[in-house]
N, CA, C and O atoms as a Maestro MAE file, in Angstrom:
{
 s_m_m2io_version
 :::
 2.0.0
}

f_m_ct {
 s_m_title
 :::
 protein
 m_atom[352] {
  # First column is atom index #
  i_m_mmod_type
  r_m_x_coord
  r_m_y_coord
  r_m_z_coord
  i_m_residue_number
  s_m_chain_name
  s_m_pdb_residue_name
  s_m_pdb_atom_name
  i_m_atomic_number
  :::
  1 25 104.984 147.456 133.282 1 A "MET " " N  " 7
  2 3 106.074 148.133 133.140 1 A "MET " " CA " 6
  3 2 106.064 148.712 131.633 1 A "MET " " C  " 6
  4 15 105.708 148.046 130.661 1 A "MET " " O  " 8
  5 25 106.467 149.928 131.587 2 A "SER " " N  " 7
  6 3 106.388 150.818 130.527 2 A "SER " " CA " 6
  7 2 107.613 150.909 129.752 2 A "SER " " C  " 6
  8 15 108.653 150.926 130.409 2 A "SER " " O  " 8
  9 25 107.720 150.984 128.219 3 A "GLU " " N  " 7
  10 3 108.884 151.050 127.598 3 A "GLU " " CA " 6
  11 2 109.699 152.433 128.388 3 A "GLU " " C  " 6
  12 15 110.904 152.467 128.142 3 A "GLU " " O  " 8
  13 25 109.323 153.238 129.040 4 A "ASP " " N  " 7
  14 3 110.306 154.244 129.676 4 A "ASP " " CA " 6
  15 2 110.760 153.682 130.763 4 A "ASP " " C  " 6
  16 15 111.702 154.330 131.218 4 A "ASP " " O  " 8
  17 25 110.454 152.599 131.479 5 A "ASP " " N  " 7
  18 3 111.084 151.961 132.336 5 A "ASP " " CA " 6
  19 2 112.175 150.954 131.788 5 A "ASP " " C  " 6
  20 15 112.849 150.336 132.612 5 A "ASP " " O  " 8
  21 25 112.353 150.787 130.609 6 A "LEU " " N  " 7
  22 3 113.165 149.616 130.258 6 A "LEU " " CA " 6
  23 2 114.534 150.316 129.863 6 A "LEU " " C  " 6
  24 15 114.458 151.467 129.431 6 A "LEU " " O  " 8
  25 25 115.825 149.693 129.979 7 A "TRP " " N  " 7
  26 3 117.114 150.056 129.988 7 A "TRP " " CA " 6
  27 2 117.607 148.926 128.647 7 A "TRP " " C  " 6
  28 15 117.841 147.723 128.769 7 A "TRP " " O  " 8
  29 25 117.661 149.700 127.472 8 A "PRO " " N  " 7
  30 3 118.094 148.705 126.174 8 A "PRO " " CA " 6
  31 2 119.548 148.421 126.621 8 A "PRO " " C  " 6
  32 15 120.298 149.273 127.096 8 A "PRO " " O  " 8
  33 25 119.922 146.838 126.365 9 A "VAL " " N  " 7
  34 3 121.170 146.223 126.367 9 A "VAL " " CA " 6
  35 2 121.733 146.333 125.046 9 A "VAL " " C  " 6
  36 15 121.129 145.881 124.073 9 A "VAL " " O  " 8
  37 25 122.908 146.933 124.943 10 A "VAL " " N  " 7
  38 3 123.603 147.007 123.762 10 A "VAL " " CA " 6
  39 2 124.855 146.243 123.919 10 A "VAL " " C  " 6
  40 15 125.686 146.670 124.721 10 A "VAL " " O  " 8
  41 25 125.138 144.961 123.127 11 A "PRO " " N  " 7
  42 3 126.367 144.098 123.239 11 A "PRO " " CA " 6
  43 2 127.353 144.736 122.811 11 A "PRO " " C  " 6
  44 15 127.273 145.217 121.681 11 A "PRO " " O  " 8
  45 25 128.297 144.879 123.427 12 A "SER " " N  " 7
  46 3 129.826 145.356 122.816 12 A "SER " " CA " 6
  47 2 130.190 144.258 121.499 12 A "SER " " C  " 6
  48 15 129.609 143.173 121.462 12 A "SER " " O  " 8
  49 25 131.049 144.583 120.591 13 A "GLU " " N  " 7
  50 3 131.517 144.029 119.713 13 A "GLU " " CA " 6
  51 2 131.930 142.514 120.012 13 A "GLU " " C  " 6
  52 15 131.661 141.528 119.327 13 A "GLU " " O  " 8
  53 25 132.692 142.580 121.273 14 A "VAL " " N  " 7
  54 3 133.404 141.329 121.446 14 A "VAL " " CA " 6
  55 2 132.261 140.187 122.201 14 A "VAL " " C  " 6
  56 15 132.647 139.024 122.320 14 A "VAL " " O  " 8
  57 25 130.934 140.543 122.671 15 A "VAL " " N  " 7
  58 3 129.967 139.682 123.192 15 A "VAL " " CA " 6
  59 2 129.340 139.462 122.117 15 A "VAL " " C  " 6
  60 15 128.820 138.346 122.090 15 A "VAL " " O  " 8
  61 25 129.107 140.408 120.766 16 A "ALA " " N  " 7
  62 3 128.353 139.990 119.763 16 A "ALA " " CA " 6
  63 2 129.172 138.828 118.917 16 A "ALA " " C  " 6
  64 15 128.605 137.982 118.225 16 A "ALA " " O  " 8
  65 25 130.477 138.923 119.076 17 A "GLU " " N  " 7
  66 3 131.201 137.997 118.547 17 A "GLU " " CA " 6
  67 2 131.051 136.633 118.970 17 A "GLU " " C  " 6
  68 15 130.932 135.595 118.319 17 A "GLU " " O  " 8
  69 25 131.089 136.898 120.391 18 A "THR " " N  " 7
  70 3 130.672 135.431 120.885 18 A "THR " " CA " 6
  71 2 129.867 134.837 120.981 18 A "THR " " C  " 6
  72 15 129.998 133.620 121.110 18 A "THR " " O  " 8
  73 25 128.545 135.506 120.956 19 A "LEU " " N  " 7
  74 3 127.141 135.125 120.643 19 A "LEU " " CA " 6
  75 2 127.036 134.544 119.197 19 A "LEU " " C  " 6
  76 15 126.352 133.561 118.910 19 A "LEU " " O  " 8
  77 25 127.788 135.261 118.324 20 A "ALA " " N  " 7
  78 3 127.570 134.699 117.059 20 A "ALA " " CA " 6
  79 2 128.413 133.539 116.300 20 A "ALA " " C  " 6
  80 15 128.370 133.166 115.128 20 A "ALA " " O  " 8
  81 25 129.281 133.058 117.522 21 A "ASP " " N  " 7
  82 3 129.789 131.537 117.242 21 A "ASP " " CA " 6
  83 2 128.987 130.467 117.049 21 A "ASP " " C  " 6
  84 15 128.048 130.172 117.789 21 A "ASP " " O  " 8
  85 25 129.320 129.879 116.088 22 A "PRO " " N  " 7
  86 3 128.174 128.867 115.678 22 A "PRO " " CA " 6
  87 2 128.467 127.365 116.865 22 A "PRO " " C  " 6
  88 15 127.787 126.339 116.869 22 A "PRO " " O  " 8
  89 25 129.489 127.625 117.643 23 A "SER " " N  " 7
  90 3 129.421 126.378 118.289 23 A "SER " " CA " 6
  91 2 128.822 126.768 119.779 23 A "SER " " C  " 6
  92 15 128.851 126.049 120.778 23 A "SER " " O  " 8
  93 25 128.305 128.018 119.670 24 A "VAL " " N  " 7
  94 3 127.378 128.352 121.037 24 A "VAL " " CA " 6
  95 2 126.235 127.616 120.814 24 A "VAL " " C  " 6
  96 15 125.687 127.550 119.713 24 A "VAL " " O  " 8
  97 25 125.858 127.070 121.794 25 A "SER " " N  " 7
  98 3 124.333 125.929 121.650 25 A "SER " " CA " 6
  99 2 123.330 127.274 121.973 25 A "SER " " C  " 6
  100 15 123.513 128.324 122.589 25 A "SER " " O  " 8
  101 25 122.142 126.673 121.213 26 A "ALA " " N  " 7
  102 3 120.898 127.137 121.358 26 A "ALA " " CA " 6
  103 2 120.510 127.712 122.778 26 A "ALA " " C  " 6
  104 15 120.046 128.829 123.007 26 A "ALA " " O  " 8
  105 25 120.836 126.580 123.799 27 A "GLU " " N  " 7
  106 3 120.473 126.768 125.115 27 A "GLU " " CA " 6
  107 2 121.242 127.775 125.798 27 A "GLU " " C  " 6
  108 15 120.684 128.566 126.558 27 A "GLU " " O  " 8
  109 25 122.562 127.807 125.570 28 A "VAL " " N  " 7
  110 3 123.454 129.201 126.143 28 A "VAL " " CA " 6
  111 2 122.838 130.124 125.794 28 A "VAL " " C  " 6
  112 15 122.346 130.957 126.554 28 A "VAL " " O  " 8
  113 25 122.748 130.124 124.260 29 A "PHE " " N  " 7
  114 3 122.059 131.842 123.541 29 A "PHE " " CA " 6
  115 2 121.001 132.054 124.320 29 A "PHE " " C  " 6
  116 15 120.952 133.102 124.964 29 A "PHE " " O  " 8
  117 25 119.912 131.057 124.410 30 A "SER " " N  " 7
  118 3 118.660 131.407 124.805 30 A "SER " " CA " 6
  119 2 118.927 131.849 126.280 30 A "SER " " C  " 6
  120 15 118.225 132.809 126.598 30 A "SER " " O  " 8
  121 25 119.657 131.452 127.140 31 A "THR " " N  " 7
  122 3 119.959 131.860 128.156 31 A "THR " " CA " 6
  123 2 120.170 133.215 128.582 31 A "THR " " C  " 6
  124 15 119.586 133.920 129.404 31 A "THR " " O  " 8
  125 25 121.487 133.469 127.559 32 A "VAL " " N  " 7
  126 3 121.905 134.787 127.668 32 A "VAL " " CA " 6
  127 2 121.117 135.984 127.240 32 A "VAL " " C  " 6
  128 15 121.231 137.126 127.686 32 A "VAL " " O  " 8
  129 25 120.348 135.582 126.366 33 A "ALA " " N  " 7
  130 3 119.081 136.477 125.767 33 A "ALA " " CA " 6
  131 2 118.155 136.557 127.075 33 A "ALA " " C  " 6
  132 15 117.976 137.723 127.426 33 A "ALA " " O  " 8
  133 25 117.633 135.767 127.741 34 A "ALA " " N  " 7
  134 3 116.649 135.853 128.664 34 A "ALA " " CA " 6
  135 2 117.599 136.895 129.883 34 A "ALA " " C  " 6
  136 15 117.002 137.819 130.435 34 A "ALA " " O  " 8
  137 25 118.769 136.681 130.135 35 A "LEU " " N  " 7
  138 3 119.403 137.389 131.066 35 A "LEU " " CA " 6
  139 2 119.547 138.873 130.901 35 A "LEU " " C  " 6
  140 15 119.540 139.676 131.834 35 A "LEU " " O  " 8
  141 25 119.683 139.174 129.590 36 A "THR " " N  " 7
  142 3 119.596 140.386 128.660 36 A "THR " " CA " 6
  143 2 117.976 141.093 129.172 36 A "THR " " C  " 6
  144 15 117.791 142.212 129.650 36 A "THR " " O  " 8
  145 25 117.179 140.264 128.949 37 A "VAL " " N  " 7
  146 3 116.080 140.645 129.118 37 A "VAL " " CA " 6
  147 2 115.749 141.121 130.593 37 A "VAL " " C  " 6
  148 15 114.931 142.014 130.814 37 A "VAL " " O  " 8
  149 25 116.391 140.511 131.499 38 A "ALA " " N  " 7
  150 3 116.139 140.847 132.806 38 A "ALA " " CA " 6
  151 2 116.907 142.007 133.259 38 A "ALA " " C  " 6
  152 15 116.570 142.807 134.132 38 A "ALA " " O  " 8
  153 25 118.001 142.003 132.548 39 A "ILE " " N  " 7
  154 3 118.845 143.465 132.964 39 A "ILE " " CA " 6
  155 2 118.197 144.947 132.277 39 A "ILE " " C  " 6
  156 15 118.190 146.125 132.634 39 A "ILE " " O  " 8
  157 25 117.705 144.231 131.179 40 A "CYS " " N  " 7
  158 3 116.941 145.445 130.560 40 A "CYS " " CA " 6
  159 2 115.684 145.852 131.534 40 A "CYS " " C  " 6
  160 15 115.290 147.017 131.482 40 A "CYS " " O  " 8
  161 25 115.096 144.999 132.349 41 A "GLU " " N  " 7
  162 3 114.249 145.330 133.377 41 A "GLU " " CA " 6
  163 2 114.322 145.957 134.497 41 A "GLU " " C  " 6
  164 15 113.440 146.547 135.121 41 A "GLU " " O  " 8
  165 25 115.637 145.774 134.771 42 A "ASP " " N  " 7
  166 3 116.307 146.149 136.164 42 A "ASP " " CA " 6
  167 2 117.573 145.748 136.017 42 A "ASP " " C  " 6
  168 15 117.836 144.558 136.187 42 A "ASP " " O  " 8
  169 25 118.775 146.854 135.610 43 A "PRO " " N  " 7
  170 3 119.842 146.707 135.681 43 A "PRO " " CA " 6
  171 2 120.655 146.410 137.042 43 A "PRO " " C  " 6
  172 15 121.755 145.861 136.973 43 A "PRO " " O  " 8
  173 25 120.197 146.715 138.056 44 A "TRP " " N  " 7
  174 3 120.719 146.424 139.434 44 A "TRP " " CA " 6
  175 2 120.079 145.089 139.781 44 A "TRP " " C  " 6
  176 15 119.382 145.050 140.795 44 A "TRP " " O  " 8
  177 25 120.209 144.204 139.194 45 A "LEU " " N  " 7
  178 3 119.439 143.110 139.808 45 A "LEU " " CA " 6
  179 2 120.341 142.481 141.231 45 A "LEU " " C  " 6
  180 15 121.526 142.548 141.559 45 A "LEU " " O  " 8
  181 25 119.466 142.032 141.674 46 A "THR " " N  " 7
  182 3 119.787 141.481 143.041 46 A "THR " " CA " 6
  183 2 121.095 140.272 143.162 46 A "THR " " C  " 6
  184 15 121.926 140.088 144.052 46 A "THR " " O  " 8
  185 25 120.905 139.718 142.129 47 A "ALA " " N  " 7
  186 3 121.936 138.829 141.812 47 A "ALA " " CA " 6
  187 2 123.352 139.091 141.209 47 A "ALA " " C  " 6
  188 15 124.291 138.298 141.143 47 A "ALA " " O  " 8
  189 25 123.275 140.683 140.687 48 A "SER " " N  " 7
  190 3 124.519 141.115 140.206 48 A "SER " " CA " 6
  191 2 125.485 141.597 141.359 48 A "SER " " C  " 6
  192 15 125.048 141.847 142.482 48 A "SER " " O  " 8
  193 25 126.644 141.700 141.068 49 A "ASP " " N  " 7
  194 3 127.509 142.503 142.223 49 A "ASP " " CA " 6
  195 2 128.380 143.485 141.538 49 A "ASP " " C  " 6
  196 15 128.898 143.207 140.456 49 A "ASP " " O  " 8
  197 25 128.563 144.637 142.134 50 A "GLN " " N  " 7
  198 3 129.240 145.758 141.939 50 A "GLN " " CA " 6
  199 2 130.500 145.206 141.610 50 A "GLN " " C  " 6
  200 15 130.877 144.182 142.180 50 A "GLN " " O  " 8
  201 25 131.393 145.929 140.507 51 A "VAL " " N  " 7
  202 3 132.744 145.698 140.367 51 A "VAL " " CA " 6
  203 2 133.391 146.843 140.983 51 A "VAL " " C  " 6
  204 15 132.975 147.946 140.628 51 A "VAL " " O  " 8
  205 25 134.382 146.792 141.886 52 A "GLY " " N  " 7
  206 3 135.264 147.507 142.643 52 A "GLY " " CA " 6
  207 2 134.215 148.936 142.970 52 A "GLY " " C  " 6
  208 15 133.027 148.665 143.142 52 A "GLY " " O  " 8
  209 25 134.525 150.069 143.038 53 A "THR " " N  " 7
  210 3 133.793 151.095 143.664 53 A "THR " " CA " 6
  211 2 132.765 151.823 142.751 53 A "THR " " C  " 6
  212 15 132.245 152.856 143.173 53 A "THR " " O  " 8
  213 25 132.523 151.459 141.826 54 A "ASP " " N  " 7
  214 3 131.784 151.999 140.667 54 A "ASP " " CA " 6
  215 2 130.400 151.173 140.915 54 A "ASP " " C  " 6
  216 15 130.566 149.953 140.893 54 A "ASP " " O  " 8
  217 25 129.108 151.601 141.139 55 A "PRO " " N  " 7
  218 3 127.890 151.103 141.576 55 A "PRO " " CA " 6
  219 2 127.282 150.816 140.107 55 A "PRO " " C  " 6
  220 15 126.313 150.059 140.061 55 A "PRO " " O  " 8
  221 25 127.709 151.290 139.068 56 A "ASP " " N  " 7
  222 3 127.027 150.846 137.541 56 A "ASP " " CA " 6
  223 2 128.149 149.944 136.608 56 A "ASP " " C  " 6
  224 15 128.090 149.749 135.394 56 A "ASP " " O  " 8
  225 25 128.988 149.554 137.383 57 A "TRP " " N  " 7
  226 3 129.962 148.552 136.900 57 A "TRP " " CA " 6
  227 2 129.483 147.183 137.361 57 A "TRP " " C  " 6
  228 15 129.760 146.980 138.543 57 A "TRP " " O  " 8
  229 25 128.855 146.211 136.770 58 A "ARG " " N  " 7
  230 3 128.242 145.095 137.408 58 A "ARG " " CA " 6
  231 2 128.769 143.787 136.613 58 A "ARG " " C  " 6
  232 15 129.156 143.815 135.445 58 A "ARG " " O  " 8
  233 25 128.719 142.593 137.467 59 A "GLU " " N  " 7
  234 3 128.990 141.258 136.903 59 A "GLU " " CA " 6
  235 2 127.834 140.481 137.567 59 A "GLU " " C  " 6
  236 15 127.182 140.831 138.551 59 A "GLU " " O  " 8
  237 25 127.719 139.462 136.903 60 A "ILE " " N  " 7
  238 3 126.562 138.426 137.241 60 A "ILE " " CA " 6
  239 2 126.646 136.865 136.541 60 A "ILE " " C  " 6
  240 15 126.769 136.691 135.328 60 A "ILE " " O  " 8
  241 25 126.575 136.029 137.311 61 A "LEU " " N  " 7
  242 3 126.424 135.015 136.742 61 A "LEU " " CA " 6
  243 2 125.342 134.596 135.860 61 A "LEU " " C  " 6
  244 15 124.153 134.745 136.144 61 A "LEU " " O  " 8
  245 25 125.825 134.007 134.657 62 A "ILE " " N  " 7
  246 3 124.712 133.503 133.679 62 A "ILE " " CA " 6
  247 2 124.094 132.311 134.374 62 A "ILE " " C  " 6
  248 15 124.758 131.472 134.984 62 A "ILE " " O  " 8
  249 25 122.684 132.289 134.232 63 A "PRO " " N  " 7
  250 3 122.174 131.409 134.724 63 A "PRO " " CA " 6
  251 2 122.437 129.849 134.397 63 A "PRO " " C  " 6
  252 15 123.114 129.789 133.370 63 A "PRO " " O  " 8
  253 25 122.138 128.547 134.915 64 A "LYS " " N  " 7
  254 3 122.405 127.246 134.752 64 A "LYS " " CA " 6
  255 2 124.159 126.905 134.646 64 A "LYS " " C  " 6
  256 15 124.604 125.835 134.228 64 A "LYS " " O  " 8
  257 25 124.912 127.935 135.069 65 A "GLY " " N  " 7
  258 3 126.489 127.803 135.061 65 A "GLY " " CA " 6
  259 2 127.142 127.973 133.925 65 A "GLY " " C  " 6
  260 15 128.228 127.468 133.641 65 A "GLY " " O  " 8
  261 25 126.337 128.854 133.106 66 A "PHE " " N  " 7
  262 3 127.092 128.727 131.644 66 A "PHE " " CA " 6
  263 2 128.154 129.797 131.539 66 A "PHE " " C  " 6
  264 15 128.847 129.869 130.524 66 A "PHE " " O  " 8
  265 25 128.315 130.680 132.613 67 A "GLY " " N  " 7
  266 3 129.369 131.726 132.331 67 A "GLY " " CA " 6
  267 2 129.238 132.944 133.421 67 A "GLY " " C  " 6
  268 15 128.746 132.835 134.544 67 A "GLY " " O  " 8
  269 25 129.721 133.981 132.908 68 A "ILE " " N  " 7
  270 3 129.618 135.160 133.808 68 A "ILE " " CA " 6
  271 2 129.245 136.300 132.744 68 A "ILE " " C  " 6
  272 15 129.593 136.100 131.580 68 A "ILE " " O  " 8
  273 25 128.650 137.331 133.020 69 A "ALA " " N  " 7
  274 3 128.506 138.300 132.411 69 A "ALA " " CA " 6
  275 2 128.916 139.740 133.074 69 A "ALA " " C  " 6
  276 15 128.564 139.910 134.241 69 A "ALA " " O  " 8
  277 25 129.595 140.731 132.454 70 A "GLU " " N  " 7
  278 3 130.025 142.148 132.660 70 A "GLU " " CA " 6
  279 2 129.143 143.012 132.104 70 A "GLU " " C  " 6
  280 15 128.636 142.774 131.008 70 A "GLU " " O  " 8
  281 25 128.867 144.119 132.813 71 A "TYR " " N  " 7
  282 3 128.141 144.989 131.923 71 A "TYR " " CA " 6
  283 2 128.023 146.480 132.617 71 A "TYR " " C  " 6
  284 15 128.173 146.449 133.838 71 A "TYR " " O  " 8
  285 25 127.816 147.587 132.127 72 A "ARG " " N  " 7
  286 3 128.182 148.792 132.385 72 A "ARG " " CA " 6
  287 2 126.767 149.325 132.472 72 A "ARG " " C  " 6
  288 15 126.031 148.944 131.563 72 A "ARG " " O  " 8
  289 25 126.279 150.064 133.309 73 A "ILE " " N  " 7
  290 3 125.115 151.136 133.281 73 A "ILE " " CA " 6
  291 2 125.213 152.480 133.039 73 A "ILE " " C  " 6
  292 15 125.875 153.265 133.718 73 A "ILE " " O  " 8
  293 25 124.438 152.799 131.899 74 A "ASP " " N  " 7
  294 3 124.997 154.260 131.530 74 A "ASP " " CA " 6
  295 2 123.742 154.653 131.839 74 A "ASP " " C  " 6
  296 15 122.736 154.293 131.228 74 A "ASP " " O  " 8
  297 25 123.776 155.530 132.959 75 A "ARG " " N  " 7
  298 3 122.465 156.464 133.466 75 A "ARG " " CA " 6
  299 2 122.098 157.591 132.506 75 A "ARG " " C  " 6
  300 15 120.933 157.789 132.162 75 A "ARG " " O  " 8
  301 25 123.003 158.234 132.136 76 A "LYS " " N  " 7
  302 3 122.870 159.231 130.899 76 A "LYS " " CA " 6
  303 2 122.002 158.938 130.163 76 A "LYS " " C  " 6
  304 15 120.975 159.615 130.121 76 A "LYS " " O  " 8
  305 25 122.196 157.780 129.336 77 A "ASN " " N  " 7
  306 3 121.479 157.491 128.136 77 A "ASN " " CA " 6
  307 2 120.438 156.411 128.459 77 A "ASN " " C  " 6
  308 15 119.693 155.865 127.644 77 A "ASN " " O  " 8
  309 25 120.508 156.183 129.830 78 A "GLN " " N  " 7
  310 3 119.205 154.853 130.040 78 A "GLN " " CA " 6
  311 2 119.542 154.038 129.310 78 A "GLN " " C  " 6
  312 15 118.578 153.788 128.586 78 A "GLN " " O  " 8
  313 25 120.772 153.157 128.928 79 A "GLN " " N  " 7
  314 3 121.333 152.053 128.596 79 A "GLN " " CA " 6
  315 2 122.149 151.220 129.177 79 A "GLN " " C  " 6
  316 15 122.716 151.715 130.151 79 A "GLN " " O  " 8
  317 25 122.453 150.003 128.912 80 A "VAL " " N  " 7
  318 3 123.346 149.282 129.402 80 A "VAL " " CA " 6
  319 2 124.245 148.568 128.313 80 A "VAL " " C  " 6
  320 15 123.766 147.749 127.528 80 A "VAL " " O  " 8
  321 25 125.388 148.880 128.316 81 A "LEU " " N  " 7
  322 3 126.536 147.989 127.594 81 A "LEU " " CA " 6
  323 2 126.878 146.730 128.239 81 A "LEU " " C  " 6
  324 15 127.160 146.621 129.432 81 A "LEU " " O  " 8
  325 25 126.844 145.872 127.466 82 A "LEU " " N  " 7
  326 3 126.926 144.490 127.912 82 A "LEU " " CA " 6
  327 2 128.420 144.376 127.405 82 A "LEU " " C  " 6
  328 15 128.553 144.205 126.194 82 A "LEU " " O  " 8
  329 25 129.445 144.441 128.104 83 A "THR " " N  " 7
  330 3 131.030 144.330 128.072 83 A "THR " " CA " 6
  331 2 131.727 143.291 127.491 83 A "THR " " C  " 6
  332 15 132.530 143.308 126.558 83 A "THR " " O  " 8
  333 25 131.148 142.023 128.435 84 A "ARG " " N  " 7
  334 3 131.834 141.083 128.402 84 A "ARG " " CA " 6
  335 2 130.925 139.887 128.742 84 A "ARG " " C  " 6
  336 15 129.971 140.116 129.486 84 A "ARG " " O  " 8
  337 25 131.117 138.621 128.273 85 A "ILE " " N  " 7
  338 3 130.744 137.284 128.463 85 A "ILE " " CA " 6
  339 2 131.565 136.490 128.441 85 A "ILE " " C  " 6
  340 15 132.280 136.373 127.446 85 A "ILE " " O  " 8
  341 25 131.700 135.764 129.452 86 A "VAL " " N  " 7
  342 3 132.888 134.406 129.349 86 A "VAL " " CA " 6
  343 2 131.997 133.291 129.701 86 A "VAL " " C  " 6
  344 15 131.460 133.350 130.807 86 A "VAL " " O  " 8
  345 25 131.721 132.155 128.845 87 A "LEU " " N  " 7
  346 3 131.266 131.149 128.716 87 A "LEU " " CA " 6
  347 2 131.852 130.022 129.174 87 A "LEU " " C  " 6
  348 15 132.919 129.665 128.674 87 A "LEU " " O  " 8
  349 25 131.312 129.361 130.089 88 A "PHE " " N  " 7
  350 3 132.098 128.047 130.665 88 A "PHE " " CA " 6
  351 2 131.721 126.946 130.037 88 A "PHE " " C  " 6
  352 15 132.213 125.860 130.345 88 A "PHE " " O  " 8
  :::
 }
 m_bond[351] {
  # First column is bond index #
  i_m_from
  i_m_to
  i_m_order
  :::
  1 1 2 1
  2 2 3 1
  3 3 4 2
  4 3 5 1
  5 5 6 1
  6 6 7 1
  7 7 8 2
  8 7 9 1
  9 9 10 1
  10 10 11 1
  11 11 12 2
  12 11 13 1
  13 13 14 1
  14 14 15 1
  15 15 16 2
  16 15 17 1
  17 17 18 1
  18 18 19 1
  19 19 20 2
  20 19 21 1
  21 21 22 1
  22 22 23 1
  23 23 24 2
  24 23 25 1
  25 25 26 1
  26 26 27 1
  27 27 28 2
  28 27 29 1
  29 29 30 1
  30 30 31 1
  31 31 32 2
  32 31 33 1
  33 33 34 1
  34 34 35 1
  35 35 36 2
  36 35 37 1
  37 37 38 1
  38 38 39 1
  39 39 40 2
  40 39 41 1
  41 41 42 1
  42 42 43 1
  43 43 44 2
  44 43 45 1
  45 45 46 1
  46 46 47 1
  47 47 48 2
  48 47 49 1
  49 49 50 1
  50 50 51 1
  51 51 52 2
  52 51 53 1
  53 53 54 1
  54 54 55 1
  55 55 56 2
  56 55 57 1
  57 57 58 1
  58 58 59 1
  59 59 60 2
  60 59 61 1
  61 61 62 1
  62 62 63 1
  63 63 64 2
  64 63 65 1
  65 65 66 1
  66 66 67 1
  67 67 68 2
  68 67 69 1
  69 69 70 1
  70 70 71 1
  71 71 72 2
  72 71 73 1
  73 73 74 1
  74 74 75 1
  75 75 76 2
  76 75 77 1
  77 77 78 1
  78 78 79 1
  79 79 80 2
  80 79 81 1
  81 81 82 1
  82 82 83 1
  83 83 84 2
  84 83 85 1
  85 85 86 1
  86 86 87 1
  87 87 88 2
  88 87 89 1
  89 89 90 1
  90 90 91 1
  91 91 92 2
  92 91 93 1
  93 93 94 1
  94 94 95 1
  95 95 96 2
  96 95 97 1
  97 97 98 1
  98 98 99 1
  99 99 100 2
  100 99 101 1
  101 101 102 1
  102 102 103 1
  103 103 104 2
  104 103 105 1
  105 105 106 1
  106 106 107 1
  107 107 108 2
  108 107 109 1
  109 109 110 1
  110 110 111 1
  111 111 112 2
  112 111 113 1
  113 113 114 1
  114 114 115 1
  115 115 116 2
  116 115 117 1
  117 117 118 1
  118 118 119 1
  119 119 120 2
  120 119 121 1
  121 121 122 1
  122 122 123 1
  123 123 124 2
  124 123 125 1
  125 125 126 1
  126 126 127 1
  127 127 128 2
  128 127 129 1
  129 129 130 1
  130 130 131 1
  131 131 132 2
  132 131 133 1
  133 133 134 1
  134 134 135 1
  135 135 136 2
  136 135 137 1
  137 137 138 1
  138 138 139 1
  139 139 140 2
  140 139 141 1
  141 141 142 1
  142 142 143 1
  143 143 144 2
  144 143 145 1
  145 145 146 1
  146 146 147 1
  147 147 148 2
  148 147 149 1
  149 149 150 1
  150 150 151 1
  151 151 152 2
  152 151 153 1
  153 153 154 1
  154 154 155 1
  155 155 156 2
  156 155 157 1
  157 157 158 1
  158 158 159 1
  159 159 160 2
  160 159 161 1
  161 161 162 1
  162 162 163 1
  163 163 164 2
  164 163 165 1
  165 165 166 1
  166 166 167 1
  167 167 168 2
  168 167 169 1
  169 169 170 1
  170 170 171 1
  171 171 172 2
  172 171 173 1
  173 173 174 1
  174 174 175 1
  175 175 176 2
  176 175 177 1
  177 177 178 1
  178 178 179 1
  179 179 180 2
  180 179 181 1
  181 181 182 1
  182 182 183 1
  183 183 184 2
  184 183 185 1
  185 185 186 1
  186 186 187 1
  187 187 188 2
  188 187 189 1
  189 189 190 1
  190 190 191 1
  191 191 192 2
  192 191 193 1
  193 193 194 1
  194 194 195 1
  195 195 196 2
  196 195 197 1
  197 197 198 1
  198 198 199 1
  199 199 200 2
  200 199 201 1
  201 201 202 1
  202 202 203 1
  203 203 204 2
  204 203 205 1
  205 205 206 1
  206 206 207 1
  207 207 208 2
  208 207 209 1
  209 209 210 1
  210 210 211 1
  211 211 212 2
  212 211 213 1
  213 213 214 1
  214 214 215 1
  215 215 216 2
  216 215 217 1
  217 217 218 1
  218 218 219 1
  219 219 220 2
  220 219 221 1
  221 221 222 1
  222 222 223 1
  223 223 224 2
  224 223 225 1
  225 225 226 1
  226 226 227 1
  227 227 228 2
  228 227 229 1
  229 229 230 1
  230 230 231 1
  231 231 232 2
  232 231 233 1
  233 233 234 1
  234 234 235 1
  235 235 236 2
  236 235 237 1
  237 237 238 1
  238 238 239 1
  239 239 240 2
  240 239 241 1
  241 241 242 1
  242 242 243 1
  243 243 244 2
  244 243 245 1
  245 245 246 1
  246 246 247 1
  247 247 248 2
  248 247 249 1
  249 249 250 1
  250 250 251 1
  251 251 252 2
  252 251 253 1
  253 253 254 1
  254 254 255 1
  255 255 256 2
  256 255 257 1
  257 257 258 1
  258 258 259 1
  259 259 260 2
  260 259 261 1
  261 261 262 1
  262 262 263 1
  263 263 264 2
  264 263 265 1
  265 265 266 1
  266 266 267 1
  267 267 268 2
  268 267 269 1
  269 269 270 1
  270 270 271 1
  271 271 272 2
  272 271 273 1
  273 273 274 1
  274 274 275 1
  275 275 276 2
  276 275 277 1
  277 277 278 1
  278 278 279 1
  279 279 280 2
  280 279 281 1
  281 281 282 1
  282 282 283 1
  283 283 284 2
  284 283 285 1
  285 285 286 1
  286 286 287 1
  287 287 288 2
  288 287 289 1
  289 289 290 1
  290 290 291 1
  291 291 292 2
  292 291 293 1
  293 293 294 1
  294 294 295 1
  295 295 296 2
  296 295 297 1
  297 297 298 1
  298 298 299 1
  299 299 300 2
  300 299 301 1
  301 301 302 1
  302 302 303 1
  303 303 304 2
  304 303 305 1
  305 305 306 1
  306 306 307 1
  307 307 308 2
  308 307 309 1
  309 309 310 1
  310 310 311 1
  311 311 312 2
  312 311 313 1
  313 313 314 1
  314 314 315 1
  315 315 316 2
  316 315 317 1
  317 317 318 1
  318 318 319 1
  319 319 320 2
  320 319 321 1
  321 321 322 1
  322 322 323 1
  323 323 324 2
  324 323 325 1
  325 325 326 1
  326 326 327 1
  327 327 328 2
  328 327 329 1
  329 329 330 1
  330 330 331 1
  331 331 332 2
  332 331 333 1
  333 333 334 1
  334 334 335 1
  335 335 336 2
  336 335 337 1
  337 337 338 1
  338 338 339 1
  339 339 340 2
  340 339 341 1
  341 341 342 1
  342 342 343 1
  343 343 344 2
  344 343 345 1
  345 345 346 1
  346 346 347 1
  347 347 348 2
  348 347 349 1
  349 349 350 1
  350 350 351 1
  351 351 352 2
  :::
 }
}
């Protein structure tokens, strides 16, 4: 996979604040980080679901039952905005 095939994942301010919280364990943080790498490689992950009628608005369960993530694919700029994560 070349760099041109990657879709940089940009966290929203809310996501950045959530992940910066010291109460978030290293295991949860690393699992979310691994998920962002997977999204970077393929934003239309088969495990993700379309939200509403917009195919570029996606949600996916965070592995290990740690929560759910929502993101928006920006085709024009070939990037992904990680809009929200809800940790369980």
